[in-house]
Each structure stands twice: as structure tokens, then as C-alpha cells.
C-alpha positions in Angstrom: 12.6 -67.0 23.3 13.7 -67.2 27.0 17.3 -67.7 25.8 17.1 -64.4 23.8 15.8 -62.6 26.9 18.5 -63.9 29.1 21.2 -63.3 26.4 20.1 -59.6 26.2 20.9 -58.9 29.8 19.0 -56.8 32.4 18.1 -54.1 29.8 15.8 -56.7 28.1 13.6 -56.6 31.2 13.0 -52.9 30.6 12.3 -53.4 26.9 9.8 -56.3 27.6 8.0 -54.1 30.2 7.8 -51.3 27.7 6.3 -53.6 25.2 3.7 -54.8 27.7 2.7 -51.2 28.6 2.6 -50.2 24.9 0.3 -53.1 24.1 -2.0 -52.4 27.0 -2.3 -48.7 25.9 -3.0 -49.7 22.3 -5.8 -52.2 23.3 -7.4 -49.6 25.7 -7.3 -46.8 23.2 -8.7 -49.0 20.4 -11.6 -49.8 22.6 -12.1 -46.2 23.9 -11.6 -44.3 20.6 -14.8 -45.6 19.0 -16.3 -42.7 17.0 -19.9 -44.1 17.5 -19.4 -44.1 21.3 -17.8 -40.6 21.4 -20.3 -39.0 18.9 -23.4 -41.1 18.7 -24.9 -40.6 15.1 -28.4 -39.5 16.0 -27.7 -37.6 19.2 -27.9 -34.1 17.8 -31.2 -34.8 16.1 -32.6 -36.3 19.3 -31.5 -33.2 21.3 -32.9 -30.8 18.8 -36.3 -32.7 18.8 -36.4 -32.4 22.6 -35.5 -28.7 22.5 -38.3 -28.0 19.9 -40.8 -29.9 22.1 -39.7 -28.1 25.2 -38.7 -31.4 26.9 -35.1 -30.4 27.7 -35.3 -30.2 31.5 -32.5 -30.4 34.1 -32.8 -34.3 34.3 -32.5 -34.7 30.5 -29.6 -32.2 30.5 -27.8 -34.3 33.2 -28.5 -37.5 31.3 -27.2 -35.9 28.1 -24.0 -34.8 29.9 -23.3 -38.4 31.1 -24.3 -40.1 27.8 -21.1 -39.5 25.7 -18.3 -37.0 25.1 -20.4 -35.3 22.4 -23.3 -35.2 24.9 -21.0 -33.6 27.5 -20.1 -30.8 25.0 -23.7 -30.2 23.9 -24.9 -30.1 27.5 -22.3 -27.5 28.3 -23.5 -25.4 25.4 -27.2 -25.8 26.2 -26.6 -24.9 29.9 -25.4 -21.4 28.6 -27.6 -21.2 25.5 -29.5 -18.2 26.7 -26.5 -16.1 27.8 -25.8 -15.3 24.1 -23.9 -16.9 21.3 -20.4 -16.0 22.6 -20.9 -17.4 26.1 -22.3 -20.5 24.7 -19.3 -21.0 22.4 -16.9 -20.4 25.2 -18.6 -23.0 27.4 -18.5 -25.5 24.5 -14.8 -24.8 23.9 -14.0 -25.4 27.6 -16.0 -28.7 27.6 -14.4 -29.7 24.3 -10.8 -29.1 25.7 -11.6 -31.5 28.6 -13.0 -34.1 26.1 -9.9 -33.9 23.9 -7.7 -34.2 26.9 -9.5 -37.5 27.8 -9.2 -38.7 24.2 -5.4 -38.2 24.3 -4.9 -40.0 27.6 -1.9 -42.3 27.7 -0.7 -41.2 24.2 2.3 -39.3 25.7 3.3 -42.6 27.4 3.0 -44.5 24.1 5.1 -41.8 22.3 7.7 -41.9 25.1 8.0 -45.7 24.7 8.4 -45.3 21.0 11.3 -42.9 21.6 13.0 -44.7 24.5 12.8 -48.4 23.3 15.5 -48.0 20.6 17.7 -46.1 23.0 17.4 -48.9 25.6 18.3 -51.3 22.8 21.3 -49.2 21.8 22.4 -49.0 25.4 22.2 -52.8 25.7 24.4 -53.1 22.6 27.0 -50.7 24.0 27.1 -52.5 27.3 27.4 -55.8 25.4 30.3 -54.5 23.2 32.1 -53.3 26.3 31.9 -56.9 27.6 33.3 -58.1 24.3 36.3 -55.8 24.5 36.9 -56.7 28.1 36.9 -60.4 26.9 39.5 -59.5 24.2 41.7 -57.8 26.7 41.5 -60.8 29.1 41.8 -63.6 26.5 43.0 -62.0 23.3 41.3 -62.5 19.9 42.0 -66.3 19.8 38.6 -67.5 20.9 36.4 -66.4 18.0 33.2 -68.2 19.2 33.2 -66.3 22.5 33.6 -63.0 20.6 30.9 -63.9 18.1 28.6 -64.9 20.9 29.2 -61.7 22.8 28.5 -59.6 19.7 25.3 -61.4 18.9 24.2 -60.9 22.5 24.9 -57.2 22.2 22.8 -56.8 19.1 19.8 -58.7 20.5 18.8 -55.7 22.6 18.9 -53.3 19.6 16.7 -55.7 17.6 14.3 -56.0 20.6 14.2 -52.2 21.1 13.3 -51.6 17.5 10.7 -54.4 17.5 8.9 -52.5 20.3 9.5 -49.0 19.0 8.3 -49.4 15.4 4.7 -50.6 16.2 4.5 -48.2 19.2 5.3 -45.2 16.9 2.9 -46.4 14.2 0.1 -46.8 16.7 0.9 -43.4 18.2 0.6 -41.7 14.8 -2.6 -43.7 14.1 -4.3 -42.6 17.3 -3.3 -38.9 16.8 -4.9 -39.0 13.3 -8.0 -40.7 14.7 -8.4 -38.2 17.5 -8.0 -35.3 14.9 -10.9 -36.7 12.8 -13.1 -37.3 15.9 -12.4 -33.7 17.1 -13.5 -32.3 13.6 -16.7 -34.3 13.8 -17.4 -33.0 17.4 -16.8 -29.4 16.2 -19.2 -29.9 13.2 -22.0 -31.3 15.4 -21.7 -28.5 18.1 -21.5 -25.7 15.4 -24.8 -27.1 14.0 -26.4 -26.8 17.4 -25.1 -23.3 18.0 -26.2 -22.1 14.6 -29.6 -23.8 14.8 -30.3 -22.3 18.3 -29.3 -18.8 17.5 -30.8 -18.7 14.0 -34.0 -19.8 15.7 -33.7 -17.0 18.3 -32.9 -14.4 15.6 -36.0 -15.5 13.7 -38.2 -15.1 16.8 -36.7 -11.7 17.6 -37.5 -10.5 14.1 -41.2 -11.4 14.4 
């Protein structure tokens, strides 16, 4: 393994560093993007129960905000619940945009690694081939083993670059899909709260 790294030249260092960063991002995002942590299953029901019982005070609202990303969005909506449906929806959308930004953290870096790693590999190959042609100019084509060695060294970086890029791209797509489904779930939960609150208000107003 070490022989392959040294054979690939200095560009292999960049490719290996890219792979370490990509792996760290994947592990961190797999841990963070847990749907049950982001949108706890019974949170909305608990919040609604507290609202009906009149127990939703400032302390409970603060605890809700700190509990989870869904809690943060619901707390933003509840803080503006009595300013009308539109104001409530706007505050929910603003909180949701911050939550989505947090969910997408590091994904740009992962996408960049997926795009750059094969280019680094290609650059390594080009540099290696230049060395091979320099060798041909210096010694001629008589020494086949030197030329074969040079060409294999040149191709190592391309192979390494693709080995990093393919999983990075696959994981980037996977995380984007996962975030999309989480965002849909967050939207559904908050719409339920908005509709429930304002249908309740409308019912009270009609009495």
C-alpha cells in the first residue's frame, strides 16, 4: 500500500487527504441525519397536549426550541401563533430555512471532493506521462521495463482519484435524498400544527 502511495507521487497525498475528509463527513452526517433525532415521533402530540392544557409557558417553549430541529421550528411558530396564520407561517419558514442549512452542512465539501478527486488523479497521470516521455527522450525506447513502470505509476493516481470520487458522489446523492425526505416530514408536522391551531381559533370565533 505504501509503495502505491509513494509511486503515485505528491498528488497522492492530496487524494489521500481528500479521502480522509470525505470519510469524516460521511460518518458525521450519518450520525447527525437521524430522522428520529431531527423529528421525534411523538413531539407534535406532546406539544398539542400541552397547548390544550394551557401548559405551554415560556420555559416549556424554550425547552421545545432546544429539544430538536422540529422543536425549533414548532417553537418559532408558537411564538407567533397569535399574530395570525400568515405571520406564524413566515416565522416557521424562517426557522425551517436555518434547520435545512444545518442539515446540509459539509455536503458542499463532500460534493467538491467527489468532483475534484478524479481531476487530481488525471493530473497525476499527466504528470507521470510527462516523466515517461522525458525518460524516452533521455534514454530512447530501449528500456521497456522503465517505461512500463513509469506508465503504471502514472495510472495509479487516476485509479486512486476514482476510488475516492465514486463513494463520495454516491454518499453525497444519498444525503441529499435523505435531507429531502426529512424536510418533507418537517413540513407535514408543522402544517398539522398551523392547521390545528387556526381551525381551533376559527371554531372559537364562530361561537
